[in-house]
Chimera marker file (.cmm) of the C-alpha trace (Angstrom):
<marker_set name="trace">
<marker id="1" x="0.000" y="0.000" z="0.000" r="1" g="1" b="0" radius="0.5"/>
<marker id="2" x="2.811" y="2.417" z="0.828" r="1" g="1" b="0" radius="0.5"/>
<marker id="3" x="4.361" y="1.692" z="-2.520" r="1" g="1" b="0" radius="0.5"/>
<marker id="4" x="1.181" y="2.713" z="-4.345" r="1" g="1" b="0" radius="0.5"/>
<marker id="5" x="1.055" y="5.936" z="-2.357" r="1" g="1" b="0" radius="0.5"/>
<marker id="6" x="4.674" y="6.671" z="-3.194" r="1" g="1" b="0" radius="0.5"/>
<marker id="7" x="4.065" y="5.981" z="-6.866" r="1" g="1" b="0" radius="0.5"/>
<marker id="8" x="1.010" y="8.254" z="-6.901" r="1" g="1" b="0" radius="0.5"/>
<marker id="9" x="2.951" y="11.053" z="-5.209" r="1" g="1" b="0" radius="0.5"/>
<marker id="10" x="5.771" y="10.648" z="-7.720" r="1" g="1" b="0" radius="0.5"/>
<marker id="11" x="3.355" y="10.709" z="-10.638" r="1" g="1" b="0" radius="0.5"/>
<marker id="12" x="1.762" y="13.881" z="-9.272" r="1" g="1" b="0" radius="0.5"/>
<marker id="13" x="5.181" y="15.507" z="-8.880" r="1" g="1" b="0" radius="0.5"/>
<marker id="14" x="6.100" y="14.600" z="-12.446" r="1" g="1" b="0" radius="0.5"/>
<marker id="15" x="2.883" y="16.111" z="-13.748" r="1" g="1" b="0" radius="0.5"/>
<marker id="16" x="3.374" y="19.371" z="-11.847" r="1" g="1" b="0" radius="0.5"/>
<marker id="17" x="5.008" y="22.346" z="-13.458" r="1" g="1" b="0" radius="0.5"/>
<marker id="18" x="7.783" y="24.387" z="-11.888" r="1" g="1" b="0" radius="0.5"/>
<marker id="19" x="5.189" y="26.635" z="-10.255" r="1" g="1" b="0" radius="0.5"/>
<marker id="20" x="3.504" y="23.647" z="-8.667" r="1" g="1" b="0" radius="0.5"/>
<marker id="21" x="6.795" y="22.348" z="-7.278" r="1" g="1" b="0" radius="0.5"/>
<marker id="22" x="7.673" y="25.810" z="-5.988" r="1" g="1" b="0" radius="0.5"/>
<marker id="23" x="4.321" y="26.053" z="-4.178" r="1" g="1" b="0" radius="0.5"/>
<marker id="24" x="4.829" y="22.552" z="-2.736" r="1" g="1" b="0" radius="0.5"/>
<marker id="25" x="8.261" y="23.563" z="-1.420" r="1" g="1" b="0" radius="0.5"/>
<marker id="26" x="6.747" y="26.729" z="0.086" r="1" g="1" b="0" radius="0.5"/>
<marker id="27" x="4.149" y="24.580" z="1.824" r="1" g="1" b="0" radius="0.5"/>
<marker id="28" x="6.908" y="22.351" z="3.233" r="1" g="1" b="0" radius="0.5"/>
<marker id="29" x="8.787" y="25.409" z="4.437" r="1" g="1" b="0" radius="0.5"/>
<marker id="30" x="5.672" y="26.781" z="6.159" r="1" g="1" b="0" radius="0.5"/>
<marker id="31" x="4.807" y="23.565" z="7.998" r="1" g="1" b="0" radius="0.5"/>
<marker id="32" x="6.970" y="23.318" z="11.137" r="1" g="1" b="0" radius="0.5"/>
<marker id="33" x="5.942" y="19.739" z="11.976" r="1" g="1" b="0" radius="0.5"/>
<marker id="34" x="6.703" y="18.510" z="8.462" r="1" g="1" b="0" radius="0.5"/>
<marker id="35" x="10.130" y="20.197" z="8.482" r="1" g="1" b="0" radius="0.5"/>
<marker id="36" x="11.030" y="18.558" z="11.792" r="1" g="1" b="0" radius="0.5"/>
<marker id="37" x="9.951" y="15.159" z="10.502" r="1" g="1" b="0" radius="0.5"/>
<marker id="38" x="12.037" y="15.572" z="7.339" r="1" g="1" b="0" radius="0.5"/>
<marker id="39" x="14.962" y="16.721" z="9.460" r="1" g="1" b="0" radius="0.5"/>
<marker id="40" x="14.734" y="13.675" z="11.720" r="1" g="1" b="0" radius="0.5"/>
<marker id="41" x="14.349" y="11.397" z="8.729" r="1" g="1" b="0" radius="0.5"/>
<marker id="42" x="17.465" y="12.941" z="7.143" r="1" g="1" b="0" radius="0.5"/>
<marker id="43" x="19.432" y="12.481" z="10.368" r="1" g="1" b="0" radius="0.5"/>
<marker id="44" x="18.360" y="8.830" z="10.620" r="1" g="1" b="0" radius="0.5"/>
<marker id="45" x="19.243" y="8.298" z="6.971" r="1" g="1" b="0" radius="0.5"/>
<marker id="46" x="22.758" y="9.681" z="7.509" r="1" g="1" b="0" radius="0.5"/>
<marker id="47" x="23.249" y="7.616" z="10.699" r="1" g="1" b="0" radius="0.5"/>
<marker id="48" x="22.121" y="4.476" z="8.878" r="1" g="1" b="0" radius="0.5"/>
<marker id="49" x="24.394" y="5.243" z="5.930" r="1" g="1" b="0" radius="0.5"/>
<marker id="50" x="27.402" y="5.725" z="8.234" r="1" g="1" b="0" radius="0.5"/>
<marker id="51" x="26.620" y="2.476" z="10.034" r="1" g="1" b="0" radius="0.5"/>
<marker id="52" x="26.212" y="0.645" z="6.725" r="1" g="1" b="0" radius="0.5"/>
<marker id="53" x="29.492" y="2.063" z="5.402" r="1" g="1" b="0" radius="0.5"/>
<marker id="54" x="31.326" y="1.026" z="8.575" r="1" g="1" b="0" radius="0.5"/>
<marker id="55" x="29.896" y="-2.486" z="8.436" r="1" g="1" b="0" radius="0.5"/>
<marker id="56" x="30.672" y="-2.843" z="4.749" r="1" g="1" b="0" radius="0.5"/>
<marker id="57" x="34.249" y="-1.676" z="5.295" r="1" g="1" b="0" radius="0.5"/>
<marker id="58" x="34.656" y="-4.196" z="8.129" r="1" g="1" b="0" radius="0.5"/>
<marker id="59" x="33.323" y="-6.998" z="5.935" r="1" g="1" b="0" radius="0.5"/>
<marker id="60" x="35.619" y="-6.027" z="3.043" r="1" g="1" b="0" radius="0.5"/>
<marker id="61" x="38.583" y="-5.908" z="5.415" r="1" g="1" b="0" radius="0.5"/>
<marker id="62" x="37.640" y="-9.361" z="6.711" r="1" g="1" b="0" radius="0.5"/>
<marker id="63" x="37.813" y="-10.873" z="3.213" r="1" g="1" b="0" radius="0.5"/>
<marker id="64" x="40.916" y="-8.810" z="2.390" r="1" g="1" b="0" radius="0.5"/>
<marker id="65" x="39.325" y="-6.589" z="-0.271" r="1" g="1" b="0" radius="0.5"/>
<marker id="66" x="40.359" y="-2.921" z="-0.228" r="1" g="1" b="0" radius="0.5"/>
<marker id="67" x="37.654" y="-0.367" z="0.480" r="1" g="1" b="0" radius="0.5"/>
<marker id="68" x="37.236" y="3.014" z="-1.209" r="1" g="1" b="0" radius="0.5"/>
<marker id="69" x="39.080" y="4.656" z="1.682" r="1" g="1" b="0" radius="0.5"/>
<marker id="70" x="41.962" y="2.164" z="1.346" r="1" g="1" b="0" radius="0.5"/>
<marker id="71" x="42.229" y="2.934" z="-2.358" r="1" g="1" b="0" radius="0.5"/>
<marker id="72" x="42.050" y="6.696" z="-1.730" r="1" g="1" b="0" radius="0.5"/>
<marker id="73" x="44.822" y="6.421" z="0.889" r="1" g="1" b="0" radius="0.5"/>
<marker id="74" x="46.940" y="4.313" z="-1.440" r="1" g="1" b="0" radius="0.5"/>
<marker id="75" x="46.453" y="6.795" z="-4.290" r="1" g="1" b="0" radius="0.5"/>
<marker id="76" x="47.483" y="9.636" z="-1.985" r="1" g="1" b="0" radius="0.5"/>
<marker id="77" x="50.622" y="7.761" z="-0.944" r="1" g="1" b="0" radius="0.5"/>
<marker id="78" x="51.447" y="6.950" z="-4.589" r="1" g="1" b="0" radius="0.5"/>
<marker id="79" x="51.007" y="10.619" z="-5.550" r="1" g="1" b="0" radius="0.5"/>
<marker id="80" x="53.388" y="11.630" z="-2.753" r="1" g="1" b="0" radius="0.5"/>
<marker id="81" x="55.960" y="9.030" z="-3.789" r="1" g="1" b="0" radius="0.5"/>
<marker id="82" x="55.651" y="10.065" z="-7.421" r="1" g="1" b="0" radius="0.5"/>
<marker id="83" x="56.319" y="13.723" z="-6.620" r="1" g="1" b="0" radius="0.5"/>
<marker id="84" x="59.282" y="12.729" z="-4.445" r="1" g="1" b="0" radius="0.5"/>
<marker id="85" x="60.639" y="10.605" z="-7.284" r="1" g="1" b="0" radius="0.5"/>
<marker id="86" x="60.343" y="13.525" z="-9.707" r="1" g="1" b="0" radius="0.5"/>
<marker id="87" x="62.196" y="15.780" z="-7.242" r="1" g="1" b="0" radius="0.5"/>
<marker id="88" x="64.908" y="13.165" z="-6.805" r="1" g="1" b="0" radius="0.5"/>
<marker id="89" x="65.259" y="12.790" z="-10.568" r="1" g="1" b="0" radius="0.5"/>
<marker id="90" x="65.661" y="16.545" z="-10.960" r="1" g="1" b="0" radius="0.5"/>
<marker id="91" x="68.355" y="16.592" z="-8.259" r="1" g="1" b="0" radius="0.5"/>
<marker id="92" x="70.244" y="13.690" z="-9.872" r="1" g="1" b="0" radius="0.5"/>
<marker id="93" x="70.110" y="15.443" z="-13.260" r="1" g="1" b="0" radius="0.5"/>
<marker id="94" x="71.534" y="18.599" z="-11.684" r="1" g="1" b="0" radius="0.5"/>
<marker id="95" x="74.311" y="16.634" z="-10.002" r="1" g="1" b="0" radius="0.5"/>
<marker id="96" x="75.217" y="14.878" z="-13.242" r="1" g="1" b="0" radius="0.5"/>
<marker id="97" x="75.168" y="18.167" z="-15.118" r="1" g="1" b="0" radius="0.5"/>
<marker id="98" x="77.431" y="19.685" z="-12.460" r="1" g="1" b="0" radius="0.5"/>
<marker id="99" x="79.898" y="16.792" z="-12.730" r="1" g="1" b="0" radius="0.5"/>
<marker id="100" x="79.911" y="17.101" z="-16.511" r="1" g="1" b="0" radius="0.5"/>
<marker id="101" x="80.675" y="20.823" z="-16.184" r="1" g="1" b="0" radius="0.5"/>
<marker id="102" x="83.523" y="20.051" z="-13.779" r="1" g="1" b="0" radius="0.5"/>
<marker id="103" x="84.829" y="17.327" z="-16.117" r="1" g="1" b="0" radius="0.5"/>
<marker id="104" x="84.739" y="19.715" z="-19.086" r="1" g="1" b="0" radius="0.5"/>
<marker id="105" x="86.556" y="22.385" z="-17.116" r="1" g="1" b="0" radius="0.5"/>
<marker id="106" x="89.212" y="19.869" z="-15.990" r="1" g="1" b="0" radius="0.5"/>
<marker id="107" x="89.860" y="18.662" z="-19.531" r="1" g="1" b="0" radius="0.5"/>
<marker id="108" x="90.229" y="22.252" z="-20.736" r="1" g="1" b="0" radius="0.5"/>
<marker id="109" x="92.685" y="23.215" z="-17.965" r="1" g="1" b="0" radius="0.5"/>
<marker id="110" x="96.405" y="22.709" z="-18.772" r="1" g="1" b="0" radius="0.5"/>
<marker id="111" x="97.890" y="19.651" z="-17.168" r="1" g="1" b="0" radius="0.5"/>
<marker id="112" x="101.162" y="19.953" z="-15.261" r="1" g="1" b="0" radius="0.5"/>
<marker id="113" x="104.152" y="18.331" z="-16.901" r="1" g="1" b="0" radius="0.5"/>
<marker id="114" x="105.211" y="15.046" z="-15.399" r="1" g="1" b="0" radius="0.5"/>
<marker id="115" x="108.776" y="14.612" z="-14.295" r="1" g="1" b="0" radius="0.5"/>
<marker id="116" x="110.668" y="11.797" z="-15.946" r="1" g="1" b="0" radius="0.5"/>
<marker id="117" x="111.565" y="8.859" z="-13.726" r="1" g="1" b="0" radius="0.5"/>
<marker id="118" x="115.112" y="8.689" z="-12.629" r="1" g="1" b="0" radius="0.5"/>
<marker id="119" x="117.116" y="5.643" z="-13.694" r="1" g="1" b="0" radius="0.5"/>
<marker id="120" x="119.518" y="5.712" z="-10.794" r="1" g="1" b="0" radius="0.5"/>
<marker id="121" x="117.876" y="2.878" z="-8.919" r="1" g="1" b="0" radius="0.5"/>
<marker id="122" x="116.681" y="0.270" z="-11.401" r="1" g="1" b="0" radius="0.5"/>
<marker id="123" x="114.165" y="-2.201" z="-10.023" r="1" g="1" b="0" radius="0.5"/>
<marker id="124" x="115.677" y="-5.368" z="-8.606" r="1" g="1" b="0" radius="0.5"/>
<marker id="125" x="115.127" y="-8.625" z="-10.434" r="1" g="1" b="0" radius="0.5"/>
<marker id="126" x="114.962" y="-10.686" z="-7.249" r="1" g="1" b="0" radius="0.5"/>
<marker id="127" x="118.088" y="-12.868" z="-7.870" r="1" g="1" b="0" radius="0.5"/>
<link id1="1" id2="2" r="1" g="1" b="0" radius="0.2"/>
<link id1="2" id2="3" r="1" g="1" b="0" radius="0.2"/>
<link id1="3" id2="4" r="1" g="1" b="0" radius="0.2"/>
<link id1="4" id2="5" r="1" g="1" b="0" radius="0.2"/>
<link id1="5" id2="6" r="1" g="1" b="0" radius="0.2"/>
<link id1="6" id2="7" r="1" g="1" b="0" radius="0.2"/>
<link id1="7" id2="8" r="1" g="1" b="0" radius="0.2"/>
<link id1="8" id2="9" r="1" g="1" b="0" radius="0.2"/>
<link id1="9" id2="10" r="1" g="1" b="0" radius="0.2"/>
<link id1="10" id2="11" r="1" g="1" b="0" radius="0.2"/>
<link id1="11" id2="12" r="1" g="1" b="0" radius="0.2"/>
<link id1="12" id2="13" r="1" g="1" b="0" radius="0.2"/>
<link id1="13" id2="14" r="1" g="1" b="0" radius="0.2"/>
<link id1="14" id2="15" r="1" g="1" b="0" radius="0.2"/>
<link id1="15" id2="16" r="1" g="1" b="0" radius="0.2"/>
<link id1="16" id2="17" r="1" g="1" b="0" radius="0.2"/>
<link id1="17" id2="18" r="1" g="1" b="0" radius="0.2"/>
<link id1="18" id2="19" r="1" g="1" b="0" radius="0.2"/>
<link id1="19" id2="20" r="1" g="1" b="0" radius="0.2"/>
<link id1="20" id2="21" r="1" g="1" b="0" radius="0.2"/>
<link id1="21" id2="22" r="1" g="1" b="0" radius="0.2"/>
<link id1="22" id2="23" r="1" g="1" b="0" radius="0.2"/>
<link id1="23" id2="24" r="1" g="1" b="0" radius="0.2"/>
<link id1="24" id2="25" r="1" g="1" b="0" radius="0.2"/>
<link id1="25" id2="26" r="1" g="1" b="0" radius="0.2"/>
<link id1="26" id2="27" r="1" g="1" b="0" radius="0.2"/>
<link id1="27" id2="28" r="1" g="1" b="0" radius="0.2"/>
<link id1="28" id2="29" r="1" g="1" b="0" radius="0.2"/>
<link id1="29" id2="30" r="1" g="1" b="0" radius="0.2"/>
<link id1="30" id2="31" r="1" g="1" b="0" radius="0.2"/>
<link id1="31" id2="32" r="1" g="1" b="0" radius="0.2"/>
<link id1="32" id2="33" r="1" g="1" b="0" radius="0.2"/>
<link id1="33" id2="34" r="1" g="1" b="0" radius="0.2"/>
<link id1="34" id2="35" r="1" g="1" b="0" radius="0.2"/>
<link id1="35" id2="36" r="1" g="1" b="0" radius="0.2"/>
<link id1="36" id2="37" r="1" g="1" b="0" radius="0.2"/>
<link id1="37" id2="38" r="1" g="1" b="0" radius="0.2"/>
<link id1="38" id2="39" r="1" g="1" b="0" radius="0.2"/>
<link id1="39" id2="40" r="1" g="1" b="0" radius="0.2"/>
<link id1="40" id2="41" r="1" g="1" b="0" radius="0.2"/>
<link id1="41" id2="42" r="1" g="1" b="0" radius="0.2"/>
<link id1="42" id2="43" r="1" g="1" b="0" radius="0.2"/>
<link id1="43" id2="44" r="1" g="1" b="0" radius="0.2"/>
<link id1="44" id2="45" r="1" g="1" b="0" radius="0.2"/>
<link id1="45" id2="46" r="1" g="1" b="0" radius="0.2"/>
<link id1="46" id2="47" r="1" g="1" b="0" radius="0.2"/>
<link id1="47" id2="48" r="1" g="1" b="0" radius="0.2"/>
<link id1="48" id2="49" r="1" g="1" b="0" radius="0.2"/>
<link id1="49" id2="50" r="1" g="1" b="0" radius="0.2"/>
<link id1="50" id2="51" r="1" g="1" b="0" radius="0.2"/>
<link id1="51" id2="52" r="1" g="1" b="0" radius="0.2"/>
<link id1="52" id2="53" r="1" g="1" b="0" radius="0.2"/>
<link id1="53" id2="54" r="1" g="1" b="0" radius="0.2"/>
<link id1="54" id2="55" r="1" g="1" b="0" radius="0.2"/>
<link id1="55" id2="56" r="1" g="1" b="0" radius="0.2"/>
<link id1="56" id2="57" r="1" g="1" b="0" radius="0.2"/>
<link id1="57" id2="58" r="1" g="1" b="0" radius="0.2"/>
<link id1="58" id2="59" r="1" g="1" b="0" radius="0.2"/>
<link id1="59" id2="60" r="1" g="1" b="0" radius="0.2"/>
<link id1="60" id2="61" r="1" g="1" b="0" radius="0.2"/>
<link id1="61" id2="62" r="1" g="1" b="0" radius="0.2"/>
<link id1="62" id2="63" r="1" g="1" b="0" radius="0.2"/>
<link id1="63" id2="64" r="1" g="1" b="0" radius="0.2"/>
<link id1="64" id2="65" r="1" g="1" b="0" radius="0.2"/>
<link id1="65" id2="66" r="1" g="1" b="0" radius="0.2"/>
<link id1="66" id2="67" r="1" g="1" b="0" radius="0.2"/>
<link id1="67" id2="68" r="1" g="1" b="0" radius="0.2"/>
<link id1="68" id2="69" r="1" g="1" b="0" radius="0.2"/>
<link id1="69" id2="70" r="1" g="1" b="0" radius="0.2"/>
<link id1="70" id2="71" r="1" g="1" b="0" radius="0.2"/>
<link id1="71" id2="72" r="1" g="1" b="0" radius="0.2"/>
<link id1="72" id2="73" r="1" g="1" b="0" radius="0.2"/>
<link id1="73" id2="74" r="1" g="1" b="0" radius="0.2"/>
<link id1="74" id2="75" r="1" g="1" b="0" radius="0.2"/>
<link id1="75" id2="76" r="1" g="1" b="0" radius="0.2"/>
<link id1="76" id2="77" r="1" g="1" b="0" radius="0.2"/>
<link id1="77" id2="78" r="1" g="1" b="0" radius="0.2"/>
<link id1="78" id2="79" r="1" g="1" b="0" radius="0.2"/>
<link id1="79" id2="80" r="1" g="1" b="0" radius="0.2"/>
<link id1="80" id2="81" r="1" g="1" b="0" radius="0.2"/>
<link id1="81" id2="82" r="1" g="1" b="0" radius="0.2"/>
<link id1="82" id2="83" r="1" g="1" b="0" radius="0.2"/>
<link id1="83" id2="84" r="1" g="1" b="0" radius="0.2"/>
<link id1="84" id2="85" r="1" g="1" b="0" radius="0.2"/>
<link id1="85" id2="86" r="1" g="1" b="0" radius="0.2"/>
<link id1="86" id2="87" r="1" g="1" b="0" radius="0.2"/>
<link id1="87" id2="88" r="1" g="1" b="0" radius="0.2"/>
<link id1="88" id2="89" r="1" g="1" b="0" radius="0.2"/>
<link id1="89" id2="90" r="1" g="1" b="0" radius="0.2"/>
<link id1="90" id2="91" r="1" g="1" b="0" radius="0.2"/>
<link id1="91" id2="92" r="1" g="1" b="0" radius="0.2"/>
<link id1="92" id2="93" r="1" g="1" b="0" radius="0.2"/>
<link id1="93" id2="94" r="1" g="1" b="0" radius="0.2"/>
<link id1="94" id2="95" r="1" g="1" b="0" radius="0.2"/>
<link id1="95" id2="96" r="1" g="1" b="0" radius="0.2"/>
<link id1="96" id2="97" r="1" g="1" b="0" radius="0.2"/>
<link id1="97" id2="98" r="1" g="1" b="0" radius="0.2"/>
<link id1="98" id2="99" r="1" g="1" b="0" radius="0.2"/>
<link id1="99" id2="100" r="1" g="1" b="0" radius="0.2"/>
<link id1="100" id2="101" r="1" g="1" b="0" radius="0.2"/>
<link id1="101" id2="102" r="1" g="1" b="0" radius="0.2"/>
<link id1="102" id2="103" r="1" g="1" b="0" radius="0.2"/>
<link id1="103" id2="104" r="1" g="1" b="0" radius="0.2"/>
<link id1="104" id2="105" r="1" g="1" b="0" radius="0.2"/>
<link id1="105" id2="106" r="1" g="1" b="0" radius="0.2"/>
<link id1="106" id2="107" r="1" g="1" b="0" radius="0.2"/>
<link id1="107" id2="108" r="1" g="1" b="0" radius="0.2"/>
<link id1="108" id2="109" r="1" g="1" b="0" radius="0.2"/>
<link id1="109" id2="110" r="1" g="1" b="0" radius="0.2"/>
<link id1="110" id2="111" r="1" g="1" b="0" radius="0.2"/>
<link id1="111" id2="112" r="1" g="1" b="0" radius="0.2"/>
<link id1="112" id2="113" r="1" g="1" b="0" radius="0.2"/>
<link id1="113" id2="114" r="1" g="1" b="0" radius="0.2"/>
<link id1="114" id2="115" r="1" g="1" b="0" radius="0.2"/>
<link id1="115" id2="116" r="1" g="1" b="0" radius="0.2"/>
<link id1="116" id2="117" r="1" g="1" b="0" radius="0.2"/>
<link id1="117" id2="118" r="1" g="1" b="0" radius="0.2"/>
<link id1="118" id2="119" r="1" g="1" b="0" radius="0.2"/>
<link id1="119" id2="120" r="1" g="1" b="0" radius="0.2"/>
<link id1="120" id2="121" r="1" g="1" b="0" radius="0.2"/>
<link id1="121" id2="122" r="1" g="1" b="0" radius="0.2"/>
<link id1="122" id2="123" r="1" g="1" b="0" radius="0.2"/>
<link id1="123" id2="124" r="1" g="1" b="0" radius="0.2"/>
<link id1="124" id2="125" r="1" g="1" b="0" radius="0.2"/>
<link id1="125" id2="126" r="1" g="1" b="0" radius="0.2"/>
<link id1="126" id2="127" r="1" g="1" b="0" radius="0.2"/>
</marker_set>
């Protein structure tokens, strides 16, 4: 019976124009008792939804299936790691570029002349 009433209310709402819906909303706003009932119903709906979400998350955890929150947390951690990896890559590139600059400067600098080895003390042959 409640289903038929709901369907008839929905069919009436669909047939109403914008003016009709606006007048219906004004009537809701003017009726204190109706507003309180809708408020309590909304509060119960949110409490039930939170309880359902908690229970569902517990069940998913029990069978080792990640929940939406687990996936969101994992995505956040992956985003953090990815940004850290990019920063590390930039730092390594800078270090390599700095070493290449130092290597180029060293190859361009004149090298000191090496002194020839003296032949006064030849190496022993071990005899």
